[in-house]
C-alpha distance (Angstrom), angle and dihedral (degrees) to the residues before:
residue distance angle dihedral
X1 . . .
X2 3.76 . .
X3 3.82 110.5 .
X4 3.77 90.4 -138.1
X5 3.76 89.6 56.3
X6 3.83 89.8 52.1
X7 3.78 89.5 52.9
X8 3.78 92.7 49.7
X9 3.82 92.2 48.7
X10 3.81 90.8 47.6
X11 3.79 90.9 50.6
X12 3.81 91.3 48.5
X13 3.81 91.2 49.8
X14 3.81 91.2 47.1
X15 3.77 90.7 49.3
X16 3.81 90.7 49.3
X17 3.79 90.4 49.8
X18 3.80 91.6 51.1
X19 3.79 91.2 46.4
X20 3.81 90.0 47.7
X21 3.77 90.7 50.6
X22 3.81 90.7 49.5
X23 3.78 91.9 48.1
X24 3.78 90.7 46.6
X25 3.81 90.5 49.5
X26 3.80 91.1 49.3
X27 3.79 90.3 48.1
X28 3.79 91.9 49.2
X29 3.80 90.4 47.3
X30 3.80 90.5 50.3
X31 3.77 92.2 48.5
X32 3.78 95.8 44.0
X33 3.79 100.8 38.9
X34 3.78 106.4 23.9
X35 3.80 93.7 38.1
X36 3.82 105.1 20.6
X37 3.77 115.0 -170.1
X38 3.78 138.3 -178.3
X39 3.77 137.8 -171.7
X40 3.80 91.4 -154.2
X41 3.80 99.0 91.5
X42 3.77 138.4 114.4
X43 3.79 136.6 -165.1
X44 3.80 112.6 -111.9
X45 3.78 138.8 -178.6
X46 3.77 134.8 -176.7
X47 3.78 113.6 -87.0
X48 3.80 122.7 -155.8
X49 3.77 121.3 -171.9
X50 3.80 113.4 -137.7
X51 3.80 112.8 -133.8
X52 3.81 126.1 163.6
X53 3.79 122.6 -118.5
X54 3.81 91.1 -139.9
X55 3.79 134.0 39.3
X56 3.78 124.2 -117.9
X57 3.77 147.1 107.8
X58 3.81 118.3 -62.7
X59 3.80 107.6 -118.5
X60 3.82 98.9 171.1
X61 3.81 129.3 32.3
X62 3.80 114.1 -172.6
X63 3.81 102.2 177.6
X64 3.78 140.0 62.2
X65 3.76 130.2 -149.9
X66 3.85 113.9 -76.2
X67 3.81 91.1 12.1
X68 3.81 120.1 145.6
X69 3.81 113.5 -123.3
X70 3.80 131.5 -173.7
X71 3.77 127.0 -133.6
X72 3.81 111.8 -78.8
X73 3.81 94.1 17.1
X74 3.81 114.8 141.2
X75 3.81 111.0 -107.2
X76 3.79 100.2 179.4
X77 3.78 141.0 -24.8
X78 3.79 126.1 -128.3
X79 3.81 116.2 -149.2
X80 3.82 101.0 -85.7
X81 3.83 98.3 -169.9
X82 3.83 97.7 94.3
X83 3.80 90.5 48.7
X84 3.81 92.3 44.8
X85 3.81 88.8 53.7
X86 3.79 89.6 49.0
X87 3.80 89.3 50.7
X88 3.82 91.6 50.5
X89 3.81 90.0 50.9
X90 3.81 91.2 49.1
X91 3.81 90.9 50.8
X92 3.81 90.8 49.4
X93 3.80 90.8 50.2
X94 3.80 89.2 50.1
X95 3.82 90.2 53.7
X96 3.80 90.5 48.8
X97 3.79 91.1 49.5
X98 3.81 91.1 50.6
X99 3.83 91.1 49.1
X100 3.80 92.6 47.2
X101 3.79 92.0 48.6
X102 3.81 90.6 49.0
X103 3.80 89.5 50.2
X104 3.80 91.3 48.2
X105 3.78 90.0 49.5
X106 3.80 90.8 50.8
X107 3.80 89.9 47.3
X108 3.79 90.0 49.2
X109 3.79 90.0 51.0
X110 3.81 91.1 50.2
X111 3.79 89.7 49.0
X112 3.79 90.3 53.7
X113 3.80 90.1 52.8
X114 3.80 90.7 48.6
X115 3.82 90.1 50.3
X116 3.78 89.8 50.2
X117 3.84 91.4 51.2
X118 3.80 91.7 47.0
X119 3.78 91.2 50.1
X120 3.82 89.6 52.7
X121 3.81 89.4 50.3
X122 3.80 90.0 48.4
X123 3.81 91.6 51.1
X124 3.81 91.0 48.7
X125 3.81 91.3 48.3
X126 3.80 91.2 50.6
X127 3.82 89.8 50.9
X128 3.81 89.7 49.1
X129 3.82 89.6 50.9
X130 3.80 90.9 53.3
X131 3.81 91.3 48.4
X132 3.80 93.8 49.1
X133 3.84 91.1 43.7
X134 3.81 88.9 55.4
X135 3.80 91.5 47.7
X136 3.79 90.7 45.3
X137 3.79 91.1 52.2
X138 3.83 90.5 50.0
X139 3.80 92.3 50.1
X140 3.79 90.4 46.3
X141 3.82 91.8 52.3
X142 3.79 91.4 43.6
X143 3.80 91.2 51.4
X144 3.80 90.2 50.1
X145 3.81 89.4 53.8
X146 3.79 99.6 47.2
X147 3.79 98.0 43.0
X148 3.87 92.4 75.3
X149 3.80 88.8 45.0
X150 3.79 90.5 52.4
X151 3.80 89.9 54.1
X152 3.80 88.2 55.5
X153 3.80 89.3 45.0
X154 3.81 93.2 -118.2
X155 3.83 86.2 124.3
X156 3.77 123.0 43.5
X157 3.79 121.8 -119.4
X158 3.79 90.6 -116.0
X159 3.80 91.8 56.1
X160 3.81 90.9 50.0
X161 3.79 90.9 47.0
X162 3.80 90.7 50.1
X163 3.82 91.8 52.0
X164 3.81 91.5 48.1
X165 3.79 89.5 49.7
X166 3.83 92.1 51.6
X167 3.81 90.7 47.4
X168 3.83 91.6 50.7
X169 3.81 90.6 47.8
X170 3.80 89.7 49.5
X171 3.78 91.2 51.2
X172 3.80 91.0 50.1
X173 3.79 92.3 47.6
X174 3.81 89.9 48.6
X175 3.80 91.5 54.0
X176 3.79 90.5 47.5
X177 3.80 93.2 51.0
X178 3.82 90.9 46.0
X179 3.81 88.1 53.2
X180 3.81 88.7 51.9
X181 3.81 89.7 52.6
X182 3.80 91.4 52.4
X183 3.80 90.9 46.0
X184 3.81 91.5 49.8
X185 3.82 90.9 49.4
X186 3.81 90.5 49.8
X187 3.81 90.7 48.4
X188 3.81 90.6 50.3
X189 3.81 91.7 50.7
X190 3.81 91.1 48.6
X191 3.81 92.2 47.9
X192 3.80 91.7 49.2
X193 3.80 90.3 49.9
X194 3.80 90.4 51.3
X195 3.79 89.9 47.9
X196 3.80 92.1 52.4
X197 3.80 90.1 48.1
X198 3.81 90.6 51.0
X199 3.80 91.1 48.7
X200 3.80 91.1 50.9
X201 3.81 90.1 50.5
X202 3.79 89.7 52.1
X203 3.85 87.9 56.4
X204 3.78 93.1 -154.1
X205 3.82 118.4 170.0
X206 3.78 110.4 -178.2
X207 3.79 107.0 -56.1
X208 3.83 93.2 -20.6
X209 3.78 124.0 88.2
X210 3.79 111.3 -152.9
X211 3.82 96.4 -154.0
X212 3.79 94.0 50.1
X213 3.82 92.7 44.4
X214 3.81 90.6 50.3
X215 3.82 90.5 51.2
X216 3.81 90.6 47.7
X217 3.82 90.1 51.4
X218 3.80 89.6 54.0
X219 3.81 89.6 50.9
X220 3.82 91.3 49.5
X221 3.82 91.0 50.2
X222 3.81 90.9 49.1
X223 3.83 91.1 49.1
X224 3.79 89.1 50.8
X225 3.81 91.2 52.1
X226 3.81 90.3 51.9
X227 3.80 88.9 50.7
X228 3.81 90.6 48.7
X229 3.82 89.6 59.2
X230 3.82 86.6 76.6
X231 3.82 106.5 68.6
X232 3.81 110.2 -159.2
X233 3.80 135.6 -175.1
X234 3.82 111.0 -95.4
X235 3.83 91.9 -154.1
X236 3.80 143.0 -5.6
X237 3.77 105.5 -64.1
X238 3.80 150.2 138.6
X239 3.80 120.3 -101.8
X240 3.77 112.7 -124.8
X241 3.80 137.1 178.4
X242 3.81 93.6 14.3
X243 3.80 108.0 171.7
X244 3.79 104.5 158.0
X245 3.79 140.1 87.3
X246 3.81 139.7 -171.1
X247 3.78 111.6 -58.3
X248 3.81 95.2 38.6
X249 3.80 113.6 129.6
X250 3.79 109.1 -123.8
X251 3.78 117.6 -154.8
X252 3.78 123.0 -150.5
X253 3.79 111.4 -99.8
X254 3.82 94.3 11.1
X255 3.81 113.7 119.1
X256 3.78 115.2 -127.9
X257 3.83 98.7 -179.1
X258 3.79 140.2 -22.6
X259 3.79 139.3 -110.9
X260 3.80 124.1 -139.3
X261 3.80 108.1 -143.0
X262 3.81 108.7 -125.0
X263 3.80 95.3 -168.4
X264 3.82 96.8 72.9
X265 3.81 124.9 38.6
X266 3.76 121.4 170.9
X267 3.78 142.8 162.7
X268 3.78 122.1 -122.2
X269 3.82 107.9 -149.3
X270 3.79 124.7 -172.7
X271 3.81 109.6 -140.4
X272 3.78 127.4 -175.6
X273 3.76 114.2 -106.1
X274 3.81 89.3 -117.9
X275 3.81 89.2 67.3
X276 3.81 97.7 49.1
X277 3.82 93.4 88.8
X278 3.81 87.9 63.9
X279 3.82 95.2 48.9
X280 3.80 122.5 80.5
X281 3.77 134.7 165.8
X282 3.77 113.5 -93.1
X283 3.80 95.0 34.7
X284 3.77 119.9 131.8
X285 3.79 118.2 -111.3
X286 3.78 136.7 -170.9
X287 3.78 119.5 -137.5
X288 3.82 122.3 -162.7
X289 3.80 121.4 -172.1
X290 3.78 125.1 -152.0
X291 3.79 89.0 -141.6
X292 3.82 91.8 60.9
X293 3.83 110.8 39.7
X294 3.78 112.3 -158.7
X295 3.82 93.2 16.3
X296 3.80 114.9 120.7
X297 3.79 124.7 -165.3
X298 3.76 122.3 -160.5
X299 3.77 115.1 -135.6
X300 3.77 142.0 169.7
X301 3.79 129.6 -133.8
X302 3.81 107.5 -114.9
X303 3.78 102.1 168.6
X304 3.79 146.4 4.9
X305 3.79 121.4 -148.2
X306 3.78 118.9 -108.1
X307 3.79 99.1 -162.1
X308 3.76 145.8 21.6
X309 3.77 133.7 -176.9
X310 3.84 114.2 -105.3
X311 3.80 111.4 -128.5
X312 3.82 95.0 -146.7
X313 3.81 99.6 49.2
X314 3.80 116.3 105.2
X315 3.75 132.6 176.3
X316 3.79 125.3 -146.6
X317 3.76 109.2 -173.6
X318 3.79 107.6 -53.2
X319 3.83 95.7 -25.8
X320 3.82 126.9 80.5
X321 3.79 118.4 -121.1
X322 3.81 110.2 -127.8
X323 3.82 119.0 -163.1
X324 3.83 115.5 -125.9
X325 3.81 93.0 -150.5
X326 3.79 122.8 83.9
X327 3.77 122.3 -150.6
X328 3.79 115.3 -137.3
X329 3.80 90.0 -149.0
X330 3.81 113.1 67.4
X331 3.79 114.2 -164.1
X332 3.78 120.2 -154.6
X333 3.78 115.5 -116.8
X334 3.76 118.4 -114.3
X335 3.78 126.4 -133.1
X336 3.77 127.7 -164.1
X337 3.79 118.8 -111.0
X338 3.78 118.2 -166.1
X339 3.80 117.8 -142.3
X340 3.77 116.4 -173.7
X341 3.81 116.2 -144.2
X342 3.80 110.3 -153.5
X343 3.81 94.1 171.2
X344 3.84 118.6 102.2
X345 3.78 125.8 -164.3
X346 3.84 116.8 179.1
X347 3.81 90.1 -158.0
X348 3.79 91.3 52.5
X349 3.81 105.6 35.2
X350 3.77 119.9 -173.0
X351 3.78 117.2 -117.6
X352 3.75 126.7 -168.7
X353 3.80 112.2 -105.6
X354 3.80 98.0 28.9
X355 3.81 114.4 147.3
X356 3.79 112.3 -114.5
X357 3.81 141.1 -173.5
X358 3.80 113.9 -145.1
X359 3.79 130.2 -163.0
X360 3.81 120.7 -175.7
X361 3.79 111.9 -147.6
X362 3.79 124.5 -144.6
X363 3.79 94.6 -117.6
X364 3.79 137.7 75.6
X365 3.78 117.5 -94.2
X366 3.80 115.4 -98.0
X367 3.79 93.5 -163.3
X368 3.82 124.5 92.2
X369 3.80 113.9 -97.8
């Protein structure tokens, strides 16, 4: 074969190889950066631990492990009798408080009437004092006038004695009426003090009575505790990790099992940081599950992680520990990308923890979020 022909063929083959490498590089770039994908993904759902608001023994259990429950469905019942008794006691105390307040109000009203009567008596006594003082002053002046006349025997001794007797009686009556005035004033002050004490016991502020409102609050709290004895599903979900039966003592705030929220399923995919510039919220994604070969789920990117925990960072006291060695191979960090999966297929149900492959497509999602 002609050597020149060999050279031409070799150059053509070399050119084709270079072009193939370029095309392959462009294809890889398109796949990796325009349609980034990862096999490090997992199906997730929201988990809510079920814990009672009150403590007590479980008397009814209405669910089994892995059972599907609807929102509002009764999960289990805590013995309500202690809380029903507490509610009955709170209602009785409310009735007593209302009766006592009514009695205090009636007593306060009676006290006001008594004060009004005493004030009338005080006014009458003051008027009587003024009348007797005027009469006493007249008798005093009259006695001053007739005493010189008695010395000259123009007035008999009996007449003078009679005037002195009336004056002395007037003085005594004046002292008695003045004592009544002081007594009436003291009685008014005492009645007003009792009235203020009764008003303070009523504990009325405007149109609100503090004692009655406090008793009503206790009743409302007791009613709430009775309601809490019935533990219900907060949403449509699957029961998981149920390890209890009737007779178990449930403690307030202690989780007895969990619910897997069936309203929101999503895949959490770990993407290299070099791919994040090609991933945006609202993009369409394809999710493939190992459990269902050939089944494709459409998803939408709803969030991209903002932080991860470095595996080589250590803290000693207040100072960071920096490694002296340097690895020649630098691995890109991975960040979690959340892809919501709105699609439901009864024949291919989603389960939390399933292994998934995720590909983010370079187009906005056309499915409702």
